[in-house]
C-alpha positions as CSV (number, residue, x, y, z in Angstrom):
1,M,-26.4,53.2,19.4
2,N,-27.2,55.8,22.0
3,T,-30.8,55.5,21.2
4,F,-30.9,51.8,21.8
5,Q,-28.8,52.2,25.0
6,S,-31.2,54.9,26.3
7,Y,-34.1,52.6,25.6
8,M,-32.5,49.7,27.5
9,E,-31.8,52.0,30.5
10,R,-35.6,52.3,30.8
11,R,-35.8,48.5,31.1
12,P,-33.9,48.0,34.3
13,K,-35.6,44.6,35.0
14,F,-34.3,43.1,31.7
15,S,-31.7,40.3,32.2
16,G,-30.1,38.8,29.1
17,V,-28.5,39.8,25.8
18,I,-29.6,41.8,22.7
19,S,-28.2,42.4,19.3
20,I,-29.2,44.3,16.2
21,S,-27.3,43.5,12.9
22,K,-27.4,44.5,9.3
23,G,-25.9,41.7,7.1
24,N,-22.7,40.6,8.9
25,E,-22.3,43.9,10.7
26,I,-23.4,44.2,14.4
27,I,-25.0,47.6,14.9
28,Y,-25.8,47.2,18.6
29,Q,-25.0,44.4,21.0
30,D,-25.0,44.3,24.8
31,A,-25.6,42.2,27.9
32,F,-27.6,43.0,30.9
33,G,-28.3,41.6,34.4
34,L,-27.0,38.4,35.9
35,S,-26.8,34.9,34.5
36,N,-26.4,33.6,38.1
37,K,-28.0,35.8,40.7
38,E,-26.8,33.6,43.6
39,K,-23.1,33.9,42.6
40,E,-23.5,37.4,41.0
41,I,-22.2,36.3,37.6
42,E,-23.1,38.7,34.9
43,N,-24.7,37.9,31.6
44,N,-22.3,38.3,28.6
45,I,-22.6,37.8,24.9
46,H,-21.0,34.3,25.2
47,T,-23.5,33.1,27.9
48,K,-25.5,30.1,26.8
49,Y,-29.3,30.2,27.1
50,P,-32.1,27.6,26.5
51,M,-33.7,29.1,23.3
52,G,-37.1,27.4,23.4
53,S,-39.0,27.5,20.2
54,M,-37.1,30.4,18.7
55,L,-34.2,28.1,17.6
56,S,-35.6,24.6,18.1
57,K,-38.5,24.8,15.8
58,P,-36.6,26.4,12.9
59,L,-33.9,23.7,13.4
60,T,-36.4,21.0,13.1
61,A,-38.0,22.6,10.0
62,V,-34.7,23.1,8.3
63,A,-33.8,19.4,8.9
64,T,-37.2,18.4,7.5
65,F,-36.5,20.4,4.3
66,Q,-33.1,18.9,4.0
67,L,-34.7,15.5,3.9
68,I,-37.3,16.8,1.4
69,E,-34.5,18.0,-0.8
70,K,-33.0,14.5,-0.7
71,G,-36.2,12.9,-1.7
72,K,-36.7,11.1,1.6
73,L,-39.8,13.1,2.5
74,S,-42.4,15.2,0.7
75,I,-44.2,18.3,2.0
76,H,-47.7,16.8,1.6
77,Q,-46.7,13.3,2.7
78,P,-49.2,11.7,5.1
79,I,-47.8,10.9,8.5
80,D,-49.7,7.6,8.7
81,E,-46.6,5.5,8.0
82,F,-44.8,7.0,10.9
83,F,-47.8,7.2,13.3
84,P,-50.3,4.5,12.4
85,F,-52.8,5.7,15.1
86,Y,-53.4,8.8,12.9
87,K,-54.2,6.7,9.8
88,N,-56.8,8.3,7.5
89,K,-56.9,11.5,9.5
90,G,-55.5,13.5,6.6
91,I,-52.5,14.9,8.5
92,T,-49.4,15.6,6.5
93,I,-45.9,17.0,7.0
94,H,-47.3,20.3,5.8
95,H,-49.8,20.4,8.8
96,L,-47.1,19.6,11.3
97,L,-44.8,22.4,10.0
98,N,-47.4,25.2,10.1
99,H,-49.4,24.3,13.2
100,T,-52.6,23.3,11.4
101,S,-52.7,19.5,12.2
102,G,-55.4,19.7,14.9
103,I,-53.4,17.3,17.1
104,P,-53.5,18.4,20.8
105,N,-50.5,20.3,22.2
106,Y,-49.1,17.7,24.5
107,L,-47.4,20.4,26.7
108,M,-50.9,21.5,27.6
109,L,-52.0,18.1,28.8
110,R,-50.6,18.9,32.2
111,K,-52.8,16.5,34.2
112,Q,-51.1,13.6,32.4
113,L,-47.7,15.1,31.6
114,K,-46.1,16.9,34.5
115,W,-43.4,19.4,33.4
116,D,-41.0,18.4,36.1
117,Q,-41.0,14.7,35.3
118,D,-39.2,12.7,32.7
119,Y,-41.1,10.9,30.0
120,T,-40.1,8.6,27.1
121,Q,-41.2,9.5,23.6
122,K,-43.4,6.4,23.7
123,Q,-45.2,7.6,26.8
124,I,-45.9,11.0,25.2
125,L,-47.2,9.3,22.0
126,E,-49.4,7.0,24.1
127,T,-50.8,10.1,25.9
128,L,-51.6,11.8,22.6
129,Q,-53.5,8.7,21.4
130,Q,-56.0,9.2,24.3
131,H,-57.1,12.5,22.8
132,K,-59.1,13.3,19.7
133,L,-58.1,15.9,17.1
134,N,-59.1,19.4,18.1
135,F,-60.2,20.3,14.6
136,T,-60.0,18.9,11.0
137,P,-56.4,19.2,9.7
138,G,-55.9,22.5,7.7
139,Q,-59.1,24.0,9.0
140,K,-57.6,26.2,11.7
141,I,-54.2,27.2,13.1
142,S,-53.3,26.5,16.7
143,Y,-49.7,26.9,17.8
144,N,-48.6,23.5,18.7
145,N,-45.4,21.8,20.1
146,T,-46.6,18.4,19.2
147,G,-46.1,18.9,15.4
148,F,-42.4,19.5,15.9
149,F,-42.0,16.7,18.5
150,M,-43.4,14.4,15.8
151,L,-41.2,15.9,13.1
152,G,-38.2,15.1,15.3
153,L,-39.3,11.5,15.4
154,I,-39.8,11.4,11.7
155,I,-36.3,12.8,11.2
156,E,-35.0,9.9,13.2
157,K,-36.9,7.3,11.3
158,V,-36.0,8.6,7.9
159,S,-32.3,9.5,8.6
160,G,-31.5,6.4,10.7
161,V,-29.7,8.5,13.4
162,T,-30.9,10.3,16.5
163,Y,-32.5,13.7,16.1
164,H,-29.8,15.4,18.1
165,D,-27.0,13.7,16.1
166,Y,-28.7,14.7,12.9
167,I,-29.0,18.3,13.8
168,K,-25.3,18.4,15.0
169,E,-24.0,16.9,11.8
170,H,-26.2,18.6,9.2
171,I,-26.9,22.0,10.8
172,F,-24.5,22.9,13.6
173,K,-21.4,21.6,11.8
174,P,-21.9,23.4,8.4
175,A,-23.1,26.5,10.1
176,N,-20.1,26.5,12.5
177,M,-22.4,26.6,15.5
178,K,-19.8,25.4,18.0
179,Q,-21.5,26.8,21.1
180,T,-24.9,25.2,20.5
181,G,-26.2,22.0,22.0
182,F,-29.2,20.5,23.8
183,L,-30.7,20.7,27.3
184,H,-30.0,17.1,28.2
185,E,-26.3,17.7,27.8
186,E,-23.7,19.0,30.3
187,I,-23.4,22.6,29.3
188,K,-20.8,25.0,30.8
189,G,-21.5,28.7,30.9
190,R,-25.2,28.3,31.0
191,A,-27.5,31.0,32.5
192,N,-29.8,30.1,35.4
193,N,-33.5,30.7,35.0
194,Y,-35.6,33.2,36.9
195,I,-39.2,34.5,36.9
196,N,-39.6,38.0,38.4
197,Q,-36.1,37.8,39.8
198,K,-36.8,34.5,41.7
199,S,-35.5,31.1,40.7
200,G,-37.8,29.4,38.1
201,P,-39.0,25.8,38.1
202,Y,-37.2,22.8,36.6
203,V,-38.7,21.6,33.4
204,S,-37.7,18.2,32.1
205,P,-35.8,18.3,28.7
206,T,-37.7,15.1,27.7
207,L,-40.8,17.2,27.2
208,L,-39.1,19.7,24.9
209,F,-37.7,17.2,22.3
210,A,-37.3,18.8,18.9
211,C,-39.7,21.7,19.8
212,G,-37.8,23.6,22.5
213,D,-34.6,21.8,23.7
214,A,-31.9,23.8,21.9
215,I,-29.4,25.8,24.0
216,S,-27.2,28.4,22.3
217,T,-25.5,31.8,22.3
218,L,-26.1,35.1,20.7
219,E,-23.3,34.5,18.2
220,D,-24.5,31.1,17.2
221,I,-28.0,32.4,16.5
222,H,-26.4,34.9,14.1
223,L,-24.4,32.0,12.5
224,F,-27.5,30.0,12.0
225,H,-29.3,32.8,10.2
226,K,-26.2,33.7,8.2
227,A,-26.1,30.0,7.1
228,L,-29.8,30.2,6.1
229,E,-29.3,33.4,4.1
230,S,-26.2,32.0,2.4
231,N,-28.1,28.8,1.4
232,I,-25.6,26.6,3.2
233,L,-28.2,24.5,5.0
234,I,-31.0,24.4,2.5
235,T,-31.5,25.7,-1.1
236,K,-32.8,29.2,-1.8
237,K,-36.0,27.6,-3.1
238,S,-36.5,25.8,0.2
239,S,-35.7,28.9,2.3
240,E,-38.2,30.9,0.2
241,Q,-40.8,28.1,0.7
242,M,-40.4,28.3,4.4
243,Q,-40.9,32.1,4.3
244,T,-44.0,31.9,2.1
245,P,-47.5,32.2,3.8
246,T,-49.2,28.8,4.1
247,Y,-52.0,29.9,6.3
248,K,-53.4,33.3,7.0
249,G,-55.5,33.9,10.1
250,R,-56.8,37.0,11.7
251,F,-53.6,37.7,13.7
252,I,-51.2,35.1,12.4
253,T,-49.7,34.5,9.0
254,M,-47.7,31.3,9.1
255,G,-45.0,29.9,6.8
256,Y,-43.2,26.7,7.6
257,S,-42.1,27.3,11.2
258,W,-41.7,31.1,10.6
259,F,-44.3,33.7,11.5
260,I,-44.6,36.1,8.6
261,K,-45.5,39.8,9.0
262,Q,-45.6,43.2,7.4
263,L,-44.2,45.6,10.0
264,F,-43.0,49.2,9.2
265,G,-43.9,48.5,5.6
266,R,-41.4,45.7,5.5
267,K,-41.7,41.9,5.3
268,S,-40.3,40.1,8.4
269,V,-40.0,36.5,9.4
270,S,-39.8,35.8,13.1
271,H,-40.0,33.2,15.9
272,G,-40.3,33.7,19.6
273,G,-39.5,31.2,22.3
274,T,-40.4,30.5,25.9
275,H,-38.9,28.0,28.3
276,P,-41.3,27.6,31.2
277,G,-38.4,27.8,33.6
278,G,-38.0,31.5,32.9
279,F,-36.3,32.1,29.5
280,T,-37.9,34.2,26.8
281,T,-36.4,34.7,23.3
282,H,-37.3,36.4,20.0
283,V,-35.6,36.7,16.6
284,E,-36.9,38.8,13.7
285,R,-35.4,39.2,10.3
286,Y,-36.5,42.2,8.2
287,L,-35.8,40.7,4.8
288,D,-35.9,43.8,2.7
289,D,-33.3,45.5,4.9
290,D,-31.2,42.5,5.8
291,M,-31.7,43.5,9.4
292,T,-31.9,41.0,12.3
293,I,-32.9,41.7,15.9
294,V,-32.3,39.0,18.6
295,V,-33.5,39.3,22.2
296,I,-32.7,36.6,24.8
297,S,-33.7,36.8,28.5
298,N,-33.1,34.5,31.4
299,D,-35.6,36.3,33.7
300,M,-39.3,36.2,32.7
301,T,-40.4,39.6,33.9
302,S,-43.3,41.8,33.3
303,H,-42.5,44.9,31.2
304,K,-44.5,48.1,30.9
305,M,-48.2,47.2,30.5
306,L,-47.4,43.6,29.5
307,T,-49.0,41.1,31.8
308,M,-48.0,38.1,29.6
309,K,-44.4,37.7,30.8
310,E,-43.8,35.1,28.1
311,L,-43.9,37.8,25.4
312,G,-41.4,40.1,27.0
313,A,-38.6,39.4,24.5
314,T,-41.1,40.0,21.6
315,L,-42.1,43.3,23.1
316,I,-38.5,44.5,23.4
317,S,-37.6,43.3,20.0
318,R,-40.5,45.2,18.4
319,E,-39.8,48.4,20.3
320,L,-36.1,48.3,19.3
321,A,-37.3,47.8,15.7
322,S,-39.6,50.8,16.1
323,L,-36.5,52.9,17.1
324,L,-34.4,51.4,14.3
325,F,-36.9,52.3,11.6
326,N,-38.2,55.4,13.3
327,Q,-41.8,54.3,13.0
328,K,-44.5,53.6,15.6
329,L,-46.4,50.4,16.0
330,H,-49.9,49.8,17.1
331,H,-50.0,48.3,20.6
332,W,-51.0,44.8,19.6
333,Q,-48.3,44.7,16.9
334,K,-45.7,44.7,19.7
335,F,-46.7,41.3,20.8
336,F,-48.2,39.4,17.8
């Protein structure tokens, strides 16, 4: 524990929470900095943070696999019936889940979709229809929020309820995630967002539907992963399928929503998250050791030689793992 504490003392800019656990046992856990700089309210382990993709995309993927298990969807099912404008394009559920669809990332279409403005799902889909595919589905991998936005809509059409209601009933409830919700809701105890110690911009929750709109706590993140490991949410077969490589690129090996790596001679599954307002997050599970590291920050700040502030939580997570396993990482492995 002293080793981890000493490391964090060398990260005075870090604001947020961290935990390292083995199974159900917390090895190290602490909070740093302020959740509200204006009122000088400190972060604590119960503070609620927008989680970005770190939680939102796995939630959507797990919900998709639940519907696959029920026979309401299939992994290689074409999306044509849900989105007729992509008819005969060869795009399937598989491509949406592993970022190989070729559909443009709508969050990058900033001339048409302003981050501080509200949009309906119909408006976002109409914007996407104006753009061609970036590549043939399955040909390449390109990290993409659109795939999970579309999966959220598919979940609604297949289940007959709203995406948010489905997630609450079929994931939050069985996993006992009582402190987790969504950005459009009134949330007490939520951290403010900062970038380099200054207030960050507002980002409309409507632009983060099903791909980045979950808000949660450190404890509930652990409950989610515990539920996955216990096969409460999906079967062991489905969980293993999500953790099996579906695409191998030069730097990225992708499962279904999970990034898959070999670090320190160990298999890991991970996901990072960035909320453009200033939140960065990262969770990594080292499967062979049953170890999980979670890093959540409400101040997007440059660390060390890192110029990409969005990867700050990933850097800290990997450096903590390096201390945990007493092994060094190559520089690029700390970020990718």
